[in-house]
N, C-alpha and C positions, 0 to 999 in steps of 0.2 A: 204351358208345359215350363218353362224355364223358370231361374229361380231370380229373383229380385236383384237385375246389379251383376249381370250373369254372363251379358253382350250372349244371350244365345250357347249360353251354357248348361245345361243340366250344375246341381247340386250332386252330396255326395250319394245321399236319401230321393226316392222316387215316390213319388202318391202313387194307389195305388191305381185311379186315372191317366197319371203320366207312365206306367209300365203296359198300361196294355197303352197304351196310343205310339207307343215302341215296339211288345209286339204285336199290334194290327189285329185287337183280339178287344171283346168290348169287357167294359167290367167285369159282368161275374164272373166269368169263365179263368181274370185272373184274383180276384175274391175267393176263387174257388181250389184255386193250387191252392195256396195260402194258408186255406185254412183247413184244408185236408196234408199239409207240414212239407206237400211235397215243391213248392218256391217258397226258400230263405226269406221273412223280413221280419218284422219289428215291433212291438202296438207305443204307444209314444203315450205310456200313461198307462193306466188301468183300463178307460173307455175308447181312449183317443185313437187318432185312427194309424192304421195300416201302414210304414215305410215297407219301400224296395232297397236295400243300399244295392250300386249300381253295379260294383264288384260282386257281388254275387247274384244277382238276375247274370251276369256273365260266364259265371261258371256255371249259372245254370242251362244257358244256353247252349254251348257246347255243352254240357250233359244229357241234353236232346240232339244236339246232333250225331253225338258216341251212340246214343241206344240205336237213336236211327240207323246209321252205318250196319252195329252189328245186330239188330233183325233185319237188313236185309241181306246183308253176309249170311243169315242163317238160311236166311229162304234160299237161295239158289245157292246153297251147299248143296253137297251130295244123298245128305242123308236126311235134309227141310219134307218129306216126307214119309218116313221113318215114326209112324207110333211114338215108338219108346224114348224117339231121344227128342219127339217135337214138342214136349211136356202135352199134347192133344188124352185127351185118354177115352175111347171107347166105350160107352155100356155107362155110363155115370163115374159113381165114387167107389172106390176100390177098398174092400175090408183091407182092417190090418191085421196082420198074424200075429 
């Protein structure tokens, strides 16, 4: 997982495998996050391997913490069970007026 000559320190860019190891998920999960556009990454060359910049991974992790915090706060709020505010629609899709 470390780059050559780095004394155990990761380089600026991580492979999908390195990213998966850091996140404690499988490679397929990271690949899916990259392909969906959720996790920022670059491709080396036209068909080369994907690379995730460490700084971008840290930002993405912080965003995940914030999304979880907001979701938890919303679900603990006094209006969480009010259908109009929760985003849940009863009866399927509503017609547009």
